[in-house]
N, C-alpha and C positions, 0 to 999 in steps of 0.2 A: 246412195252412198255419200257420206259427208267427210270431207277432208278440210280442216281449218275453216269450217263454216261455209265451204263451197259445195254446192250440190253437183255430183258427178254422175254421168250416165254410166251404164254398165259397159266396161271396156275390156280389152284383152288383159291377160295376166301380167302383172307388173312386179318388178323386183327391185334390187339395189341398183341395177345398171340399165335395164331396159324399161323406159318410161316410168322411172321411179316417181312416186307421189307422196313421199314422206319428208318431213323436216325441210320444207321449202322456205328459206328465209325471206325471199321476196314476197311470197303470199302472206306470210306472217305480218310483214310490214304494211303491205297494201290493205290487209284487213283492218289494221289499226290506224289508218291514215287520218281518220276523223278524231281520233283520241290522242295520238302521238305524232311525232315528227315524221314526215314522209316526203321525200323528194322524188318527183316523177321523172325518171330517165328513160321511159319507155319509147321515146322517139328514136333511141338507138336501134330498136327493132326494125324501123324503116330501113336503116342501113343494111342490116342483115337480110331483110326481105329482098332488097335490090340486088343482092349477091347470090340468091338461091339459084343453083344450077348454072351459074356463070363461071367463067374461068377464074374469077377472083373470089370464089366461095370459100377459100381457105384463109382464116384470120387467126392471128396470134396477138392478143392484147394483154400485155403484162404491166404490172404496176406494184408498188410496195405493199407490204402487209397492212391490213386494215384499211385498205382504200376501196373496199366495195367489190372486190373481184367475185366473190362467191354470190353475192346478191345479184350481180349482173348475170352470172351463169345460171342461177336459179330463175331469173326473169325469162331468159331465152328458153329454158326447159319448160316453164309453166305456159309459155305462149305456143310453142311448137308441138309439145308432146300430146299424143293421143291419151296419155294417162290423165289428162285434165279436161277431157271432153265434157262439155256441158258447163264449164266454168264461166262465170261472168266477171271475173276479177279485173279484166282489162277494159270493161265496157265504158267506164268513166275516166279512163286515163288517156294520155296524149295519143297513143298509138291508135286508139279507136277512131280518131278523126281521119286516118289515112284511107285511101280508096281501096287498098288491098288488105285491110285489116282482117276481114272474115275469110279471105281466100286461103290464108295460111294458118289460121287459128286452130290449133290442136289437130293438125292434119298429118303429122309425121310420127314415125317411130324414132324415138330419140335414145341414143346410147349416151348415157351420162356417167362419166367416170370422175370420181373424187379420189385422187391418188392417196390422200390420207386414209380414206376408207379401205382402199386396196391394201395399203401397207399394214393397217391394223388387222385386217382379215388374214393376211399372209402370216403375220406373227402367230396368230392362233393356229393356222394350218401347220406351220412349222413345228409347233409343239405337240401335234397329234402323232400318234404312232401309225395311223393309217394314211398312206400317201397315195396320190394319184400318179399313174405312170406318165412320165414326160413333164411333170410339173415340179421343177426343181428350184426355181428362183422366183423373184417378184414379177419379172416379165412374163414368165410362163403362167404364173398364177393369174395375172391380169387377163391374158388370153382365155385361160380356162374358165374364169368367172363369167366373162361375157358370153362365151359359147354355151356354157351350162344354162344360163338364163334363156338364150335363144332356143335351146333344145326343149326347155320346159314350156315355151310358148305354143299354144295350140295351133296357131297359124303357121309356125315355122318348123315345128318338130318333125313332121313327116318328111319334109323336103330335106332337112339336114341328115336325118337317119338314112334316107334313100341314097344320098351321095356320100355317106360315110365320112363325115367331117370329124377330124381328130380333136383331141382335147386342146391342143395349142395351135390349131389351124384357123386363126381368126380371119385372115384375108380370104381363105377358101370359103369359110362359112358365110361371110358377107357377100362374096362374089356369087356363091351358089344361090343365095336368096335373091340377089339382083337379077341373075340370068334366068332363073326359073319362075320366080314369083313377081318379078319387076318391082321389088321392094327397094326403096332408097331410104337411107337413114340420115338423120342429123346427128353429128358427133360433137359432144361437148366434153372437154377435159379440164377439170379444175386442179390447180397445183401441179400442172404438167411437169414442172422442173423439180419435183420432189427428189427424184433419183439423183439429180445433179447437186442437190443441197445436202440431203441426208445420207446419201451413199457416194459422197464426193470423191472418195478414193477407190471406189470399185469400178474401174474402167471397163471390165468385162460386162458388168450389168448395164452400164451406160451404153456401151456399144450394142448390146442386145436390144435395149429399149429403143434406141434411135433407128435400128434396122427394122424393128416392128413398125414404127411410124413411117419410115421410108416406104416399106411395102404397102402400107395402107394408102398413103397419100401421094406418092410419086409415080407409081405405075398406073397405066391407063385403066387397067382392070379394077384397081383399088379406088381410084378417084371416082369412077362411075357409080360407086356404091353410096356416095354421099351428096346430098343436096346442099349441105353446109357443114363446115367444120370450124369449131371455135376452141382455141386453146387459150388458157389463162394461167397465170402464175406470177412469180416475182421476176425471174430472169428471162431475158430474151432467148430465142432459140440458139442452142449451142452452135458455135462456129468451129469448123475444121478447115485449116489452111485459109483462114480469113473469109470463108464462105459459109453461109448458113447450111446446116445439115438438112434442112427442109426448105429449100428455096422456093418451093411452090407456095409457101405461106407469105402473105403480106403482113408485116409486123408493125405494131404500134406500141411504143414503150416510152418511158420517161426521158429517154434520149432522143426519141423521134416519134412524137405523138400525133403529128398533124395528119389529117384534119379533124381528129376526134378528141381534141383537147378537153372539151366541155364534159366528156364522159369519164374523165380520169379522177374526178372528185367533185366537190361542190364549187360552183361558180359564184361570182358576186350576186347574180340574179337569184340563185338558189338561197344564198344567205339572207338576202332581202326578204324573200318569201318566208323563210324560217323565222325571222325576227318578228313577223306579223302574228306569230302564234302567241297567245296570251301567257302560255307557260314559260316563255323565254324571258328571263330577267337579266340577260347578259348583253352588253352593248356590242354594236357592230365593231367598234374599234378594238375591244378586247379580243373578240374572235379573230379579227384580222391580225393582231399582234401575235397571238399565240399559235394560230393554225394555218394561216395563209402563207404566201411567199413562194409557192411553186409556180414559176412563171413559164407557162407552156405556150411559146410563140405569142407572147403578149397577153395571154389569158390568165388571170389570177385564179389559182386553184387552191382550195382548202382541203385539209385532211378530213374526210367525211366522218370517220369513226370518232375522232377527237372532238369535232364540233358537236355531234350528237351526245357524246358522253358528258361534255361540259354543260350543255343545256339541261340534260337530265339531272346532273348533280348540282346545277346552279352555281358552278365555280369553274373558272379556267385554271388548269394545271396541266402538267405533262402526263398524258396517258400513254406516251410512247415508251417509257422506261420499262413497262411490263412486257415488252415484246422480247422474243428469244434471240433477236438479231444482235443484241448488245455484245454478246460474246464474240460474234463474227467480226464486229467493228474493232474490238480490242485486238484481235489477232491481226487484222489488217494494219492498224496503226503501229503495232509493235514490230511489224516487218521493217519499218523505218526506211523505206526506199527513198533515197534522195532527200532526206530530211523531212519526211512527211509529218513527224511529230510537231515540228515547228509550224508547218503549214496548217495542221488541224487547229493549233492554238490560234493562229492568225485568222482562220476562218471563223472560229467562235467569236473572236473579237469584232468581226464584221468585214474582214477583207474578202476579196475575190481571188481565185487562183485559176490560171489558165491550164487547160489539159486537153488532150486528144483522146477520142474513144475508138480510134481506128484499129488499135491492137487488141482491144478487149475481146476475149473469146466467149463471153457470156456464161462463164462458170465461176466457181469460187476457188479453183485450184491452179488455174493457168495464169496466175498473177505474177508478172515479171517486172512491172514498172509502176511508178506512182500514177501514171495515167490510167492504168488498169484499175487501181484502187479507187480513184475518183469516179471512174465509170461505174464500178460496182456500187459505190456509196450512193450515187444518183439513183440507180435501179432499186436499191434498198430503201430510198426515201430519206436518207440522212443528209443529203445535199440536194440543192436545186441547181439548175444550170441554164444558161442562156447562150445562144449562138454568138460566137466571137469571130466569125468569118472562116470560110474553108472548113478544114477538119477540126477546128478548135472550138472549145466551149469555155465559159467562165463558170466555175463552181462557186457556190456560196451556201451558207447556212440559211435555210428559208424562213425560220420563225423562232419564236421564244421557246416553244415546246422542244424543238430539235436542239436548240442551243443549250437548254437545260439538260437534256439527255446526254449530249456530247460532253458538256462540262463535267457531269457526274462521272462519265466514263474516264476522261483523262485525269481527273483529280484522284481517281482510285488507283492510278498506276504508280509504281514505285519511283519512276523517273520524274514525276510531275514537279515536286518541290525543288528539284535541282535544275530545272529549266531556266536559262537566262531570262526569258521573258517574264517568268513568274517572279524571279528575284527583282527585276526591274520594276514590276508593278508595286511590289512592297516598298522599294526605295522611293518611288514617286509619291506614294501615299505618305510615307514618313517625312519626306521633304515638305509637303504641303502642310501637314499637321504640326511640323516644327517651325512653320513660318519661314522656311528657307527658300526664298524666291530664286536665288542664283542656281541652286541645285535643281529646283523644279524646272527652270528654264533649260538647263543643260539636258535633262532627261527628255523633255518634250521635243527638243531639237533632235536628239538621238532617235526618238520614235519617228519623227518626221522624215529622217534620212534613211530609215530602215527600208529594205526592198519592197515590203508589202504596202507601205504607205507612200513612198516616193513616187509611185506610179499615178497617184491621185493628182488631179489638177489643184495645186495648192495656191489658189488665188482668191480665196474668200474664207470667211469665218467658219463656214460649214466644215471645211477640211480640218481646221484647227480643233473643232469640237470632236471630230472623229479620232484625232490623235490622242486627245486626253481620255476619251471614253475607252479606247482600246488599251491605253496605258494603265488605267486604273481598274479595269474590269476584274482582273483576277484577285485583287485585294478587296474590292468592295462588293462583289457579286452577292455574297451571302448576307451581308450586314446592312446594305444600303438599298434604297430605292432611288433610281436615277430619273430625273425629269428634264426634258428639253423644252425651252420656251414656255415655262410655267408662269402663269400670271401671278405676280406677287408685288405688293406695293403699288407703284404708279406705272408699272410696265411688266415686261416678261424677261426674266433672266435667261441667258443663253443656256446655262447648265446648272442644275441644282442636285446635290446629293444629300438625301435625308436619311438618317439612320432609322432602321426599323424600331418599333416600339420596344422600350426597355433595354436598348443598347446605348451605352454611354460613350458615344463617339460624336465628334463635332459635325454640324451641318456645314456643307460647302456651297457657297454661292459664287458662281464663276461667270465672268463676263469676258468676252473676247473682242479684240480689235485687230484690224488688218491695216498696216501701214500708218498707224497712229502712235499711241503710247500706252503703256500699262497704267500710267496715271489717269489717262482718259477713261480707261475701263473701270478703274477703282472709283473715280468720281461719279461715273454713271450709276454704279451700284448704290452709292450713298445718296445721290440726288433723287433717284427713283425709289429708294427705300425697299429694295428687293427683299430685305430681311423682315419687313413689317409683319407678314403673316405668321412668322415664327416667333416674333416677340409677343404678338397678341394672342397666339395660340398656346396650346399646352405642350410646349417644347422646352424642357430644362437644359437641353444640350447647348454647348458653346456654338457660336456661329463664326465661321471663318469667311472673310471676303477675299476673293482671288481675282485679280485683274491680269490678263495675259494679252500681249501684243506680239504680232509677227512683223518683222521688218523685211520686206521683199528685196531690199537692196543688199543688206548684210546677210540675209537668210538666217537670222537669229531670232530667238524669242526673248522677250523680257517679261518678268513676272513680279508682281507685288502681292504680298499676302499680309492681311491684318486680322486680328481678332477683334470682333465687335465688343465694345465695352458695355 
């Protein structure tokens, strides 16, 4: 029997949930590893092997959309399931070097549940006139579907019939097989949190679902049925009264990934290996700017889907905007808890915001504070975070892809143009282009003294650069390319704004000084001829020279602006 070019031995009957052998994304990628991009993360299997039949065999690993959740789940399925007996797909991958590689390879009956599949099948079932007794909702249908496949299996059918397992008695079915046939299962559930996302207001369905999982995984009889249980999705396990509903599970997520950070996405080592592929014509710096920025305990993580998409297309852009979570983010921002609209604007500009994740209930409806929103946005992948001591984290926008997506979201809101921050950005740009150094200085000082910037250590030119970038961002984002320390003339200008092609706006050459004078900054621009590449190049635009100094004694800025003749 052939599945995805893999020769399989004759095995037991397989279906949608018991040892499924169809549409395995990991196998598809592994089969094409010599032709296309493939990152070997099979060393994760060593971790799960070490947990088999141990007290810590219950794992929940959650991460944002398009971060490789399903590929990892399919990898575990392909490795453990008897449905792939005879496969050689892992023989030249990392896991094959482990001493216990063959011990567990294709030795287990795997119950694999994709909640999206269950949801779709239930929709079809609900539209049928013929109903099954006791199957009234999605949770009932989940139990029924698995039990039905167990009953169709030649090895299990007689035992289940003898002990009269009902349509929705999943715990009894598995316990019966464990007690009488000594059968243990590996349980893998993808999109485990679907009910909490797509049925977020159906508390009865959620309660029924969590009670099913509690019965399976918290009771001694239920736990004995499983050699390993692996849940994955976007949201961590739902909390009730600040405690996990399934505290038997050890959880790893974007708020607490350690020690499995390297498996949450592509690492720097993965990117280095990818860049060796001849088909890759995108620079490391471009990939880093667009898709990196998730700092998980000091480990830099890239969005894997976006990296692969960019390399396949040969162009870095935002692949995030096509996800369905944008609407969710709009709703969260428009709650406007504690001025979160302003905070999102500042985050897009490059600021960090402190928050606590202690009150977050791991769902999308029990949102009561700004802290809860930031916690959810981290889980969704719209924000990164780093430890800020104790219960606190610092939230930030991780990369250009997310900044682009968030910018598009907030710009589409009716309140956007009336935001004081946006109006200030327009005023700053107009002051510079009108050669009004006094007004420019006043606005930069105002930005410096704003809450989100004043927390910075303002003792060097780098902080001044941040002030101006954040101040100009909303006016220049669409029409300008911004460069820092770009080689030009006889040196590198601190900051250069260059209009995109065919846009008739001036080029801005900006030099900063700390504790000196604006005249010193202006003289440096002229002496080192930062404008030379634009005079010599094909740039018909006017060129404005901007010299800015900060006086640490008076805490004021001084600005000189000239148009190059």
